[in-house]
N, C-alpha and C positions, 0 to 999 in steps of 0.2 A: 501495496497497499503506499503509495506516494504523500507526500502533504503541496498542497499546494499555494506558491506564493505569489498571492495577484502583481508583487511588485517587486517579482525577479528581474523584469527586463528591464529596469530602469536600476538595479541594483549592473545589470550584466552590461547597460547605456554607458560608454563614455565620449561617447561623441552623438553631433547628430546624425552621423550617419548609416547610425544602428539600422538601419534598413532590413529586417527580418521580415517585416509585418506585409511586405509588400513581392515575398513567394507564394509561389500561383502551387507549391508540389509538383509542377511536370513532370519532373525528374533525370529534367539534362545535366543538372550538376555531378548526378552518380555516373551518368553513362560516359561521361566524358575523365571524370578525375582517373591522372594515369595512377594513384595509388587504391582507387578500388574502391575507395571509401566509403561505402554506401549509405553509412548516414548522414556525413554530410554531404550539406546541412538543410537539407528536409527535414528527415528529424528536428535533431538538433534545435534549428532556429524555432523549431513548432514548442514544442520542449521549453524554451525562453516565453516565449509566448506564454502561454496557457501555467508559468508560474512552477515549473515543476522541476526543482531546482534538484532535487538530488537522479532526477535522469539523466541531466548533463554532467553533475559530474558524477556520474557510475561510466561518462563515455570521456574521460578526461584523458588517451592515449589517443582517440582519434579525432578531438582536438590537435593533441601540440605534434600531428604523424602527418595534419595536411600541410602541404611545400608551398604554400602562398602562390600557387600561381600562376593563377589568376582565369585558369583555361577556362573554368565553370565559371565567371564573372562574363567573360569573352563572349562567353553561352547564352546568356541567361536570359531570357525573354521580355522579362521583369526588370530586368536589371538593378539586381540585389546584387549589392556590395559585399560581396562572402568572402572578401580576404580581409576588411574590413571588420568585418560583422566578426571572421573568426580571434583577428588580434584582441576584439574586447573582451572576445570569452578568454584566454591565454590571458589577456590583462588584469579580471577579474580574478582568474584563479589565482593567478600569481600571489594577489592583495589578499584575495582572501580565506583562500585553502590553503596554499603553500606557504602565506604573511611575506614575501617575499619584500 
């Protein structure tokens, strides 16, 4: 059972460029990912928007496995700034989880 935190997206948002809500869940990002990371960003961003913090933290390895190559971003029909969103998640995890 996961707890829902409606303010989680605001905790993660470190800039106005965190535009995960623009994601249409089309799957193009997952299809073109050279790492084959199916989780990113479709499900991961949805977890953030829904406030399911535990689910996001469970997938820390996937968050840090992203190459930030922007291949997904270039092909995104909704123009989601995926690399910036992943950077925001990494920043959040570094500050709040790992306390770096």
